[in-house]
Biopython code that builds the backbone (N, CA, C, O; Angstrom):
import numpy as np
from Bio.PDB.StructureBuilder import StructureBuilder

atoms = [
    (1, "MET", "N", (112.903, 88.469, 90.701)),
    (1, "MET", "CA", (111.463, 87.736, 90.857)),
    (1, "MET", "C", (111.263, 86.695, 90.414)),
    (1, "MET", "O", (111.167, 86.581, 89.192)),
    (2, "SER", "N", (111.119, 85.482, 91.338)),
    (2, "SER", "CA", (110.941, 84.174, 90.351)),
    (2, "SER", "C", (109.134, 83.987, 90.301)),
    (2, "SER", "O", (108.289, 84.461, 91.061)),
    (3, "LEU", "N", (108.973, 83.101, 89.087)),
    (3, "LEU", "CA", (107.293, 82.683, 88.951)),
    (3, "LEU", "C", (107.554, 81.656, 89.932)),
    (3, "LEU", "O", (108.464, 80.895, 90.261)),
    (4, "GLN", "N", (106.297, 81.973, 90.282)),
    (4, "GLN", "CA", (105.517, 80.326, 90.866)),
    (4, "GLN", "C", (104.867, 79.467, 89.919)),
    (4, "GLN", "O", (104.134, 79.965, 89.065)),
    (5, "ALA", "N", (105.036, 78.381, 89.972)),
    (5, "ALA", "CA", (104.611, 77.504, 89.081)),
    (5, "ALA", "C", (102.639, 77.000, 89.080)),
    (5, "ALA", "O", (101.969, 76.583, 88.136)),
    (6, "ASN", "N", (102.203, 77.283, 90.589)),
    (6, "ASN", "CA", (100.860, 77.383, 90.586)),
    (6, "ASN", "C", (100.243, 78.443, 90.369)),
    (6, "ASN", "O", (99.024, 78.275, 90.353)),
    (7, "VAL", "N", (100.691, 79.814, 90.138)),
    (7, "VAL", "CA", (99.874, 81.055, 89.746)),
    (7, "VAL", "C", (99.516, 80.478, 88.386)),
    (7, "VAL", "O", (100.096, 79.500, 87.915)),
    (8, "PRO", "N", (98.394, 81.222, 87.694)),
    (8, "PRO", "CA", (98.234, 80.537, 86.100)),
    (8, "PRO", "C", (98.206, 81.978, 85.368)),
    (8, "PRO", "O", (97.919, 83.029, 85.940)),
    (9, "LEU", "N", (98.454, 81.884, 84.393)),
    (9, "LEU", "CA", (98.940, 82.847, 83.422)),
    (9, "LEU", "C", (96.840, 83.691, 83.146)),
    (9, "LEU", "O", (95.927, 82.977, 82.730)),
    (10, "LYS", "N", (96.706, 84.704, 83.392)),
    (10, "LYS", "CA", (95.718, 85.524, 83.341)),
    (10, "LYS", "C", (96.577, 86.746, 82.092)),
    (10, "LYS", "O", (97.687, 87.271, 82.002)),
    (11, "ILE", "N", (94.907, 86.754, 81.069)),
    (11, "ILE", "CA", (95.200, 87.599, 79.779)),
    (11, "ILE", "C", (93.842, 88.478, 79.581)),
    (11, "ILE", "O", (92.714, 88.000, 79.462)),
    (12, "ASN", "N", (94.093, 89.503, 79.573)),
    (12, "ASN", "CA", (92.657, 90.542, 79.395)),
    (12, "ASN", "C", (93.168, 91.432, 78.201)),
    (12, "ASN", "O", (94.175, 92.140, 78.160)),
    (13, "GLY", "N", (92.232, 91.213, 77.265)),
    (13, "GLY", "CA", (92.424, 91.992, 75.745)),
    (13, "GLY", "C", (91.458, 91.557, 75.037)),
    (13, "GLY", "O", (90.383, 91.088, 75.408)),
    (14, "ASP", "N", (92.097, 91.817, 73.408)),
    (14, "ASP", "CA", (91.108, 91.541, 72.213)),
    (14, "ASP", "C", (92.533, 91.080, 71.280)),
    (14, "ASP", "O", (93.521, 91.785, 71.075)),
    (15, "LEU", "N", (92.320, 89.866, 70.865)),
    (15, "LEU", "CA", (93.282, 88.706, 69.956)),
    (15, "LEU", "C", (92.955, 88.320, 69.169)),
    (15, "LEU", "O", (92.045, 87.491, 69.159)),
    (16, "THR", "N", (93.728, 88.875, 67.853)),
    (16, "THR", "CA", (93.363, 88.444, 66.324)),
    (16, "THR", "C", (94.651, 87.723, 65.964)),
    (16, "THR", "O", (95.753, 87.918, 66.476)),
    (17, "ALA", "N", (94.371, 86.937, 65.090)),
    (17, "ALA", "CA", (95.350, 85.916, 64.408)),
    (17, "ALA", "C", (95.109, 85.063, 63.762)),
    (17, "ALA", "O", (94.012, 84.506, 63.795)),
    (18, "GLY", "N", (96.115, 84.704, 62.953)),
    (18, "GLY", "CA", (95.852, 84.248, 61.337)),
    (18, "GLY", "C", (96.183, 82.603, 61.049)),
    (18, "GLY", "O", (96.481, 81.926, 60.066)),
    (19, "GLU", "N", (95.925, 82.347, 62.649)),
    (19, "GLU", "CA", (96.726, 80.452, 62.498)),
    (19, "GLU", "C", (95.565, 80.071, 63.846)),
    (19, "GLU", "O", (94.791, 80.743, 64.529)),
    (20, "ASP", "N", (95.867, 78.926, 63.785)),
    (20, "ASP", "CA", (95.070, 78.338, 64.959)),
    (20, "ASP", "C", (95.577, 78.378, 65.887)),
    (20, "ASP", "O", (96.789, 78.166, 65.867)),
    (21, "MET", "N", (94.837, 78.701, 67.311)),
    (21, "MET", "CA", (95.572, 78.912, 68.542)),
    (21, "MET", "C", (94.846, 78.006, 69.512)),
    (21, "MET", "O", (93.683, 77.619, 69.400)),
    (22, "THR", "N", (95.737, 77.713, 70.518)),
    (22, "THR", "CA", (95.435, 76.894, 72.135)),
    (22, "THR", "C", (95.952, 77.855, 73.381)),
    (22, "THR", "O", (97.021, 78.337, 73.754)),
    (23, "ILE", "N", (94.348, 77.850, 73.875)),
    (23, "ILE", "CA", (94.173, 78.591, 75.019)),
    (23, "ILE", "C", (94.116, 78.150, 76.269)),
    (23, "ILE", "O", (93.146, 77.847, 76.964)),
    (24, "ASP", "N", (95.605, 78.144, 76.545)),
    (24, "ASP", "CA", (95.835, 77.329, 78.178)),
    (24, "ASP", "C", (96.107, 78.389, 79.116)),
    (24, "ASP", "O", (97.276, 78.544, 79.471)),
    (25, "CYS", "N", (95.014, 79.302, 79.668)),
    (25, "CYS", "CA", (95.287, 80.388, 80.826)),
    (25, "CYS", "C", (93.530, 80.418, 81.508)),
    (25, "CYS", "O", (92.563, 79.698, 81.754)),
    (26, "ILE", "N", (94.052, 81.881, 81.563)),
    (26, "ILE", "CA", (92.673, 82.228, 82.181)),
    (26, "ILE", "C", (92.652, 83.660, 80.808)),
    (26, "ILE", "O", (93.602, 84.284, 80.337)),
    (27, "PHE", "N", (91.691, 83.726, 80.617)),
    (27, "PHE", "CA", (91.758, 84.410, 79.268)),
    (27, "PHE", "C", (90.156, 85.530, 79.496)),
    (27, "PHE", "O", (89.129, 84.851, 79.507)),
    (28, "ASP", "N", (89.964, 86.829, 79.636)),
    (28, "ASP", "CA", (89.146, 87.419, 79.472)),
    (28, "ASP", "C", (88.892, 88.170, 78.349)),
    (28, "ASP", "O", (89.997, 88.708, 78.269)),
    (29, "GLY", "N", (88.211, 88.655, 77.335)),
    (29, "GLY", "CA", (87.883, 89.566, 76.090)),
    (29, "GLY", "C", (87.777, 88.817, 74.797)),
    (29, "GLY", "O", (87.015, 87.853, 74.714)),
    (30, "SER", "N", (88.353, 89.132, 73.996)),
    (30, "SER", "CA", (87.427, 88.602, 72.641)),
    (30, "SER", "C", (89.272, 88.320, 71.991)),
    (30, "SER", "O", (90.384, 88.787, 72.236)),
    (31, "ILE", "N", (88.469, 86.921, 70.754)),
    (31, "ILE", "CA", (89.381, 86.430, 70.141)),
    (31, "ILE", "C", (88.928, 86.358, 69.059)),
    (31, "ILE", "O", (87.737, 86.065, 69.170)),
    (32, "ASP", "N", (89.277, 86.484, 67.825)),
    (32, "ASP", "CA", (89.108, 86.647, 66.297)),
    (32, "ASP", "C", (89.919, 86.125, 65.587)),
    (32, "ASP", "O", (90.989, 86.668, 65.315)),
    (33, "LEU", "N", (89.415, 84.476, 64.963)),
    (33, "LEU", "CA", (90.342, 83.728, 64.011)),
    (33, "LEU", "C", (89.975, 82.946, 62.942)),
    (33, "LEU", "O", (90.050, 81.754, 62.643)),
    (34, "GLN", "N", (89.413, 84.313, 62.284)),
    (34, "GLN", "CA", (88.220, 83.801, 60.893)),
    (34, "GLN", "C", (89.448, 82.851, 59.977)),
    (34, "GLN", "O", (90.606, 82.991, 59.584)),
    (35, "GLY", "N", (88.448, 81.919, 59.948)),
    (35, "GLY", "CA", (89.067, 80.687, 58.867)),
    (35, "GLY", "C", (90.055, 79.514, 59.775)),
    (35, "GLY", "O", (90.609, 78.476, 59.413)),
    (36, "HIS", "N", (89.988, 80.131, 60.942)),
    (36, "HIS", "CA", (91.302, 78.755, 62.011)),
    (36, "HIS", "C", (90.657, 78.591, 63.144)),
    (36, "HIS", "O", (89.703, 79.171, 63.663)),
    (37, "HIS", "N", (91.423, 77.582, 63.488)),
    (37, "HIS", "CA", (90.477, 76.446, 64.419)),
    (37, "HIS", "C", (90.784, 77.249, 66.410)),
    (37, "HIS", "O", (91.893, 77.547, 66.853)),
    (38, "LEU", "N", (90.012, 77.329, 66.850)),
    (38, "LEU", "CA", (90.377, 77.542, 68.863)),
    (38, "LEU", "C", (90.286, 76.329, 69.079)),
    (38, "LEU", "O", (89.579, 75.546, 68.446)),
    (39, "THR", "N", (91.264, 75.981, 70.336)),
    (39, "THR", "CA", (91.278, 74.716, 71.174)),
    (39, "THR", "C", (91.433, 75.773, 73.033)),
    (39, "THR", "O", (92.263, 76.600, 73.410)),
    (40, "VAL", "N", (90.472, 75.306, 73.567)),
    (40, "VAL", "CA", (90.444, 75.793, 75.137)),
    (40, "VAL", "C", (90.575, 74.882, 75.868)),
    (40, "VAL", "O", (89.579, 74.194, 76.094)),
    (41, "THR", "N", (91.988, 74.513, 76.570)),
    (41, "THR", "CA", (92.407, 73.474, 77.074)),
    (41, "THR", "C", (91.530, 73.011, 78.381)),
    (41, "THR", "O", (90.705, 73.888, 78.638)),
    (42, "ALA", "N", (91.456, 71.874, 79.306)),
    (42, "ALA", "CA", (90.916, 71.298, 79.986)),
    (42, "ALA", "C", (91.250, 72.206, 81.243)),
    (42, "ALA", "O", (90.417, 72.229, 82.149)),
    (43, "LYS", "N", (92.377, 72.935, 81.361)),
    (43, "LYS", "CA", (92.799, 73.804, 82.605)),
    (43, "LYS", "C", (92.247, 75.012, 82.377)),
    (43, "LYS", "O", (91.939, 75.741, 83.320)),
    (44, "SER", "N", (91.983, 75.503, 80.601)),
    (44, "SER", "CA", (91.611, 77.236, 80.796)),
    (44, "SER", "C", (90.362, 77.084, 81.324)),
    (44, "SER", "O", (89.654, 76.080, 81.239)),
    (45, "LYS", "N", (89.936, 78.869, 82.271)),
    (45, "LYS", "CA", (88.801, 79.222, 81.799)),
    (45, "LYS", "C", (88.719, 80.944, 81.150)),
    (45, "LYS", "O", (89.325, 81.928, 81.574)),
    (46, "MET", "N", (88.096, 80.885, 80.409)),
    (46, "MET", "CA", (87.460, 81.874, 79.636)),
    (46, "MET", "C", (86.040, 82.754, 80.005)),
    (46, "MET", "O", (85.070, 82.336, 80.636)),
    (47, "GLN", "N", (86.233, 84.088, 79.417)),
    (47, "GLN", "CA", (85.074, 84.819, 79.288)),
    (47, "GLN", "C", (85.357, 85.433, 78.275)),
    (47, "GLN", "O", (86.231, 86.299, 78.298)),
    (48, "ALA", "N", (84.783, 85.168, 77.332)),
    (48, "ALA", "CA", (85.205, 85.653, 75.893)),
    (48, "ALA", "C", (84.043, 85.674, 74.764)),
    (48, "ALA", "O", (83.021, 85.003, 74.908)),
    (49, "ALA", "N", (84.232, 86.357, 73.816)),
    (49, "ALA", "CA", (83.333, 86.403, 72.598)),
    (49, "ALA", "C", (84.877, 85.843, 71.686)),
    (49, "ALA", "O", (86.028, 86.281, 71.703)),
    (50, "VAL", "N", (84.230, 84.699, 70.943)),
    (50, "VAL", "CA", (85.221, 83.992, 70.154)),
    (50, "VAL", "C", (84.463, 84.093, 68.579)),
    (50, "VAL", "O", (83.252, 83.984, 68.387)),
    (51, "SER", "N", (85.369, 84.297, 67.671)),
    (51, "SER", "CA", (84.656, 84.163, 66.259)),
    (51, "SER", "C", (85.679, 83.302, 65.712)),
    (51, "SER", "O", (86.797, 83.793, 65.868)),
    (52, "ALA", "N", (85.677, 82.187, 65.125)),
    (52, "ALA", "CA", (86.697, 81.074, 64.543)),
    (52, "ALA", "C", (86.152, 80.168, 63.558)),
    (52, "ALA", "O", (84.964, 79.901, 63.735)),
    (53, "ALA", "N", (86.822, 79.525, 62.380)),
    (53, "ALA", "CA", (86.342, 78.793, 61.790)),
    (53, "ALA", "C", (85.974, 77.603, 62.927)),
    (53, "ALA", "O", (84.875, 77.155, 62.600)),
    (54, "SER", "N", (86.452, 76.935, 64.106)),
    (54, "SER", "CA", (85.905, 76.142, 64.601)),
    (54, "SER", "C", (86.401, 76.184, 66.077)),
    (54, "SER", "O", (87.069, 77.141, 66.469)),
    (55, "VAL", "N", (86.112, 75.266, 66.802)),
    (55, "VAL", "CA", (86.142, 75.638, 68.613)),
    (55, "VAL", "C", (85.916, 74.370, 69.316)),
    (55, "VAL", "O", (84.862, 73.748, 69.445)),
    (56, "THR", "N", (86.911, 74.139, 69.679)),
    (56, "THR", "CA", (87.035, 72.789, 70.623)),
    (56, "THR", "C", (87.130, 73.619, 71.986)),
    (56, "THR", "O", (88.019, 74.424, 72.261)),
    (57, "VAL", "N", (86.152, 73.303, 72.705)),
    (57, "VAL", "CA", (86.061, 73.191, 74.441)),
    (57, "VAL", "C", (86.224, 72.066, 75.160)),
    (57, "VAL", "O", (85.610, 71.008, 75.019)),
    (58, "HIS", "N", (87.252, 72.378, 76.102)),
    (58, "HIS", "CA", (87.937, 71.445, 76.977)),
    (58, "HIS", "C", (87.601, 71.699, 78.098)),
    (58, "HIS", "O", (87.051, 70.908, 78.864)),
    (59, "GLY", "N", (87.926, 72.962, 78.356)),
    (59, "GLY", "CA", (87.572, 73.376, 79.986)),
    (59, "GLY", "C", (86.128, 74.350, 79.883)),
    (59, "GLY", "O", (85.123, 74.128, 79.208)),
    (60, "HIS", "N", (86.462, 75.672, 80.945)),
    (60, "HIS", "CA", (85.265, 76.536, 80.990)),
    (60, "HIS", "C", (85.257, 77.535, 80.431)),
    (60, "HIS", "O", (86.336, 78.125, 80.374)),
    (61, "PHE", "N", (84.213, 78.080, 79.864)),
    (61, "PHE", "CA", (83.806, 79.206, 78.850)),
    (61, "PHE", "C", (82.473, 79.302, 79.198)),
    (61, "PHE", "O", (81.468, 78.624, 79.412)),
    (62, "ASP", "N", (83.094, 80.988, 79.148)),
    (62, "ASP", "CA", (81.311, 81.811, 79.400)),
    (62, "ASP", "C", (81.658, 82.846, 78.040)),
    (62, "ASP", "O", (82.639, 83.082, 77.336)),
    (63, "GLY", "N", (80.496, 83.215, 78.115)),
    (63, "GLY", "CA", (80.561, 84.393, 76.454)),
    (63, "GLY", "C", (79.767, 84.134, 75.357)),
    (63, "GLY", "O", (78.546, 83.980, 75.305)),
    (64, "GLN", "N", (80.693, 84.100, 74.387)),
    (64, "GLN", "CA", (79.248, 83.856, 72.633)),
    (64, "GLN", "C", (80.311, 83.105, 72.177)),
    (64, "GLN", "O", (81.203, 82.960, 73.013)),
    (65, "ILE", "N", (80.476, 82.610, 71.162)),
    (65, "ILE", "CA", (80.752, 81.534, 70.367)),
    (65, "ILE", "C", (80.219, 81.416, 68.893)),
    (65, "ILE", "O", (79.080, 81.031, 68.625)),
    (66, "GLU", "N", (81.089, 81.758, 68.036)),
    (66, "GLU", "CA", (80.494, 82.056, 66.760)),
    (66, "GLU", "C", (81.486, 81.395, 65.469)),
    (66, "GLU", "O", (82.436, 81.918, 64.888)),
    (67, "ALA", "N", (80.781, 79.879, 65.261)),
    (67, "ALA", "CA", (82.217, 79.474, 64.803)),
    (67, "ALA", "C", (81.500, 78.223, 63.597)),
    (67, "ALA", "O", (80.578, 77.599, 64.122)),
    (68, "GLU", "N", (81.740, 77.879, 62.394)),
    (68, "GLU", "CA", (80.923, 76.877, 61.647)),
    (68, "GLU", "C", (81.320, 75.683, 62.471)),
    (68, "GLU", "O", (80.761, 74.772, 61.860)),
    (69, "ILE", "N", (81.826, 75.242, 63.290)),
    (69, "ILE", "CA", (82.228, 73.852, 63.831)),
    (69, "ILE", "C", (82.302, 74.155, 65.370)),
    (69, "ILE", "O", (83.247, 74.747, 65.891)),
    (70, "VAL", "N", (81.253, 73.706, 66.008)),
    (70, "VAL", "CA", (81.583, 74.025, 67.806)),
    (70, "VAL", "C", (81.684, 72.572, 68.417)),
    (70, "VAL", "O", (80.608, 72.019, 68.189)),
    (71, "GLN", "N", (82.379, 71.884, 68.975)),
    (71, "GLN", "CA", (82.545, 71.142, 69.617)),
    (71, "GLN", "C", (82.809, 71.293, 71.210)),
    (71, "GLN", "O", (83.646, 72.163, 71.454)),
    (72, "MET", "N", (82.338, 70.710, 72.215)),
    (72, "MET", "CA", (82.000, 70.620, 73.764)),
    (72, "MET", "C", (83.121, 69.301, 74.510)),
    (72, "MET", "O", (82.537, 68.356, 75.040)),
    (73, "THR", "N", (84.118, 69.298, 74.515)),
    (73, "THR", "CA", (84.533, 67.404, 75.153)),
    (73, "THR", "C", (83.793, 67.197, 76.568)),
    (73, "THR", "O", (83.209, 68.039, 77.251)),
    (74, "SER", "N", (83.975, 65.938, 76.783)),
    (74, "SER", "CA", (83.592, 65.202, 78.269)),
    (74, "SER", "C", (84.382, 66.524, 79.404)),
    (74, "SER", "O", (85.472, 67.045, 79.169)),
    (75, "GLY", "N", (83.738, 66.752, 80.286)),
    (75, "GLY", "CA", (84.274, 67.807, 80.937)),
    (75, "GLY", "C", (84.345, 69.007, 80.765)),
    (75, "GLY", "O", (85.018, 69.734, 81.495)),
    (76, "ALA", "N", (83.687, 69.405, 79.807)),
    (76, "ALA", "CA", (83.935, 70.962, 79.389)),
    (76, "ALA", "C", (82.403, 71.025, 79.932)),
    (76, "ALA", "O", (81.460, 70.235, 79.911)),
    (77, "GLU", "N", (82.685, 72.867, 80.627)),
    (77, "GLU", "CA", (81.833, 73.259, 81.229)),
    (77, "GLU", "C", (81.563, 74.833, 80.345)),
    (77, "GLU", "O", (82.250, 75.851, 80.261)),
    (78, "VAL", "N", (80.591, 74.548, 79.927)),
    (78, "VAL", "CA", (79.961, 76.070, 78.794)),
    (78, "VAL", "C", (78.983, 76.863, 79.137)),
    (78, "VAL", "O", (78.049, 76.312, 78.554)),
    (79, "ASN", "N", (78.402, 78.033, 79.830)),
    (79, "ASN", "CA", (77.636, 78.937, 79.674)),
    (79, "ASN", "C", (77.645, 80.041, 78.561)),
    (79, "ASN", "O", (78.073, 81.182, 78.735)),
    (80, "ALA", "N", (77.157, 79.591, 77.486)),
    (80, "ALA", "CA", (77.312, 80.836, 76.263)),
    (80, "ALA", "C", (76.169, 80.229, 75.334)),
    (80, "ALA", "O", (75.641, 79.120, 75.261)),
    (81, "THR", "N", (75.983, 81.692, 74.509)),
    (81, "THR", "CA", (75.226, 81.754, 73.495)),
    (81, "THR", "C", (76.752, 81.190, 72.141)),
    (81, "THR", "O", (77.936, 81.455, 71.932)),
    (82, "VAL", "N", (75.700, 80.350, 71.600)),
    (82, "VAL", "CA", (76.409, 79.614, 70.612)),
    (82, "VAL", "C", (75.717, 79.945, 69.234)),
    (82, "VAL", "O", (74.498, 79.829, 69.101)),
    (83, "ILE", "N", (76.528, 80.354, 68.237)),
    (83, "ILE", "CA", (76.163, 80.357, 66.566)),
    (83, "ILE", "C", (76.947, 79.761, 65.794)),
    (83, "ILE", "O", (78.111, 80.061, 65.527)),
    (84, "THR", "N", (76.052, 78.523, 65.251)),
    (84, "THR", "CA", (76.888, 77.567, 64.839)),
    (84, "THR", "C", (76.362, 76.882, 63.627)),
    (84, "THR", "O", (75.155, 77.119, 63.575)),
    (85, "LYS", "N", (76.709, 76.193, 62.708)),
    (85, "LYS", "CA", (75.922, 75.174, 61.611)),
    (85, "LYS", "C", (76.291, 73.806, 62.235)),
    (85, "LYS", "O", (75.512, 72.921, 61.879)),
    (86, "LYS", "N", (77.304, 73.386, 63.099)),
    (86, "LYS", "CA", (77.203, 72.237, 63.609)),
    (86, "LYS", "C", (78.028, 72.330, 65.194)),
    (86, "LYS", "O", (79.112, 72.786, 65.561)),
    (87, "LEU", "N", (76.542, 71.437, 66.072)),
    (87, "LEU", "CA", (77.059, 71.401, 67.354)),
    (87, "LEU", "C", (77.444, 69.814, 67.870)),
    (87, "LEU", "O", (76.689, 68.846, 67.767)),
    (88, "MET", "N", (78.561, 69.809, 68.340)),
    (88, "MET", "CA", (78.900, 68.218, 68.884)),
    (88, "MET", "C", (79.095, 68.819, 70.647)),
    (88, "MET", "O", (79.737, 69.763, 71.110)),
    (89, "ILE", "N", (78.311, 67.885, 71.220)),
    (89, "ILE", "CA", (78.452, 67.952, 72.887)),
    (89, "ILE", "C", (78.645, 66.402, 73.195)),
    (89, "ILE", "O", (77.727, 65.608, 72.988)),
    (90, "GLN", "N", (79.792, 66.036, 73.664)),
    (90, "GLN", "CA", (80.101, 64.912, 74.003)),
    (90, "GLN", "C", (79.297, 64.572, 75.524)),
    (90, "GLN", "O", (78.692, 65.339, 76.272)),
    (91, "GLU", "N", (79.549, 63.190, 75.626)),
    (91, "GLU", "CA", (78.782, 62.847, 77.175)),
    (91, "GLU", "C", (79.883, 63.353, 78.300)),
    (91, "GLU", "O", (81.078, 63.062, 78.244)),
    (92, "GLY", "N", (79.276, 64.155, 79.322)),
    (92, "GLY", "CA", (80.143, 64.022, 80.302)),
    (92, "GLY", "C", (80.173, 65.959, 80.385)),
    (92, "GLY", "O", (80.618, 66.437, 81.428)),
    (93, "ALA", "N", (79.695, 66.934, 79.274)),
    (93, "ALA", "CA", (80.105, 68.217, 78.930)),
    (93, "ALA", "C", (78.911, 68.902, 79.573)),
    (93, "ALA", "O", (77.899, 68.211, 79.698)),
    (94, "GLN", "N", (78.884, 70.024, 79.954)),
    (94, "GLN", "CA", (77.741, 70.655, 80.762)),
    (94, "GLN", "C", (77.800, 71.662, 79.863)),
    (94, "GLN", "O", (78.879, 72.119, 79.485)),
    (95, "PHE", "N", (76.250, 72.245, 79.297)),
    (95, "PHE", "CA", (76.243, 73.110, 78.841)),
    (95, "PHE", "C", (75.183, 73.822, 78.836)),
    (95, "PHE", "O", (74.144, 73.317, 78.410)),
    (96, "THR", "N", (75.199, 75.255, 79.343)),
    (96, "THR", "CA", (73.622, 76.238, 78.975)),
    (96, "THR", "C", (74.012, 77.257, 78.412)),
    (96, "THR", "O", (75.025, 77.948, 78.520)),
    (97, "GLY", "N", (73.084, 77.299, 77.770)),
    (97, "GLY", "CA", (72.942, 78.711, 77.004)),
    (97, "GLY", "C", (71.942, 78.704, 75.648)),
    (97, "GLY", "O", (71.256, 77.694, 75.489)),
    (98, "ALA", "N", (71.846, 79.674, 74.776)),
    (98, "ALA", "CA", (71.173, 79.477, 73.562)),
    (98, "ALA", "C", (71.981, 79.110, 72.206)),
    (98, "ALA", "O", (73.015, 79.618, 71.773)),
    (99, "VAL", "N", (71.016, 77.843, 71.558)),
    (99, "VAL", "CA", (72.242, 77.780, 70.114)),
    (99, "VAL", "C", (71.292, 78.372, 69.181)),
    (99, "VAL", "O", (70.085, 78.216, 69.361)),
    (100, "ASN", "N", (71.813, 79.134, 68.059)),
    (100, "ASN", "CA", (71.367, 79.277, 67.228)),
    (100, "ASN", "C", (71.980, 78.904, 65.683)),
    (100, "ASN", "O", (73.183, 79.135, 65.562)),
    (101, "THR", "N", (71.477, 78.505, 64.821)),
    (101, "THR", "CA", (72.286, 77.852, 63.448)),
    (101, "THR", "C", (72.029, 79.237, 62.750)),
    (101, "THR", "O", (71.141, 80.062, 62.968)),
    (102, "GLU", "N", (73.267, 79.254, 61.669)),
    (102, "GLU", "CA", (73.435, 80.301, 60.813)),
    (102, "GLU", "C", (71.801, 80.557, 59.871)),
    (102, "GLU", "O", (71.557, 81.631, 59.322)),
    (103, "ARG", "N", (70.841, 79.379, 59.843)),
    (103, "ARG", "CA", (69.953, 79.327, 58.951)),
    (103, "ARG", "C", (68.785, 80.107, 60.341)),
    (103, "ARG", "O", (67.874, 80.814, 59.912)),
    (104, "ALA", "N", (68.860, 79.982, 61.393)),
    (104, "ALA", "CA", (67.882, 80.800, 62.080)),
    (104, "ALA", "C", (68.522, 81.893, 62.366)),
    (104, "ALA", "O", (67.791, 82.722, 62.908)),
    (105, "ARG", "N", (70.012, 82.351, 62.158)),
    (105, "ARG", "CA", (70.153, 83.678, 62.293)),
    (105, "ARG", "C", (69.534, 84.390, 61.078)),
    (105, "ARG", "O", (68.677, 85.211, 61.404)),
    (106, "ALA", "N", (69.810, 84.250, 59.448)),
    (106, "ALA", "CA", (69.533, 84.446, 58.967)),
    (106, "ALA", "C", (68.446, 84.897, 58.782)),
    (106, "ALA", "O", (68.307, 85.954, 58.167)),
    (107, "ALA", "N", (67.160, 84.036, 59.389)),
    (107, "ALA", "CA", (65.901, 84.375, 59.444)),
    (107, "ALA", "C", (65.447, 85.571, 60.422)),
    (107, "ALA", "O", (64.435, 86.247, 60.239)),
    (108, "HIS", "N", (66.155, 85.694, 61.257)),
    (108, "HIS", "CA", (66.198, 86.672, 62.555)),
    (108, "HIS", "C", (66.404, 87.993, 61.462)),
    (108, "HIS", "O", (65.677, 88.986, 61.474)),
    (109, "GLU", "N", (67.317, 87.826, 60.715)),
    (109, "GLU", "CA", (67.998, 89.166, 60.683)),
    (109, "GLU", "C", (66.379, 89.543, 59.019)),
    (109, "GLU", "O", (65.824, 90.636, 58.916)),
    (110, "VAL", "N", (66.094, 88.433, 58.154)),
    (110, "VAL", "CA", (65.316, 88.848, 57.449)),
    (110, "VAL", "C", (63.692, 89.918, 58.349)),
    (110, "VAL", "O", (63.104, 90.964, 58.073)),
    (111, "ALA", "N", (63.584, 88.964, 59.343)),
    (111, "ALA", "CA", (62.126, 89.145, 60.073)),
    (111, "ALA", "C", (62.759, 90.877, 60.998)),
    (111, "ALA", "O", (62.197, 91.967, 61.105)),
    (112, "LYS", "N", (63.824, 90.489, 61.387)),
    (112, "LYS", "CA", (64.242, 92.326, 61.401)),
    (112, "LYS", "C", (63.922, 93.275, 60.790)),
    (112, "LYS", "O", (63.415, 94.217, 61.400)),
    (113, "ARG", "N", (64.108, 93.336, 59.430)),
    (113, "ARG", "CA", (64.464, 94.303, 57.934)),
    (113, "ARG", "C", (62.946, 94.708, 57.837)),
    (113, "ARG", "O", (62.403, 95.765, 57.518)),
    (114, "ARG", "N", (62.428, 93.403, 58.253)),
    (114, "ARG", "CA", (60.886, 93.477, 57.770)),
    (114, "ARG", "C", (59.976, 94.240, 58.945)),
    (114, "ARG", "O", (58.939, 94.852, 58.688)),
    (115, "VAL", "N", (60.404, 94.133, 59.942)),
    (115, "VAL", "CA", (59.594, 95.057, 61.090)),
    (115, "VAL", "C", (60.564, 96.907, 61.028)),
    (115, "VAL", "O", (60.245, 98.077, 61.243)),
    (116, "GLU", "N", (61.536, 96.320, 60.700)),
    (116, "GLU", "CA", (62.040, 97.737, 60.556)),
    (116, "GLU", "C", (61.477, 98.323, 59.359)),
    (116, "GLU", "O", (61.006, 99.438, 59.581)),
    (117, "LYS", "N", (61.361, 97.882, 58.013)),
    (117, "LYS", "CA", (60.295, 98.287, 56.904)),
    (117, "LYS", "C", (58.558, 99.163, 56.884)),
    (117, "LYS", "O", (57.820, 99.861, 56.189)),
    (118, "ARG", "N", (58.695, 98.373, 58.403)),
    (118, "ARG", "CA", (57.021, 98.758, 58.580)),
    (118, "ARG", "C", (57.032, 100.112, 59.362)),
    (118, "ARG", "O", (56.259, 101.059, 59.218)),
    (119, "ALA", "N", (57.958, 100.002, 60.119)),
    (119, "ALA", "CA", (58.006, 101.089, 60.971)),
    (119, "ALA", "C", (58.261, 102.458, 60.290)),
    (119, "ALA", "O", (58.320, 103.483, 60.969)),
]
sb = StructureBuilder()
sb.init_structure("model")
sb.init_model(0)
sb.init_chain("A")
sb.init_seg("    ")
for serial, (resi, resn, name, xyz) in enumerate(atoms, 1):
    if name == "N":
        sb.init_residue(resn, " ", resi, " ")
    sb.init_atom(name, np.array(xyz, "f"), 0.0, 1.0, " ", f" {name:<3s}", serial, name[0])
structure = sb.get_structure()
């Protein structure tokens, strides 16, 4: 069996790693890189829930990103909920979704607990 050069690699599943990673494929699932950096290349298409120290998106991403720093470069297409302390969107990037800072997330948790106590 020969591998065709034009057929992209497709990965489905949950990935956990203890080092920086670069995704250069079609990926569907979740990625947990606590304390590390994830790079999504320009040719990648991801549908994922990602948790990492930092994330740089050059390609297409759908889902959720939770990281200290999130960067979307020119040409990136992101449709996601983003939970981050720092968000950088370069000119030419397309972003659709919600952005929550850690402060907003903490305030939401406090409000949620207050409602629970009243019930």
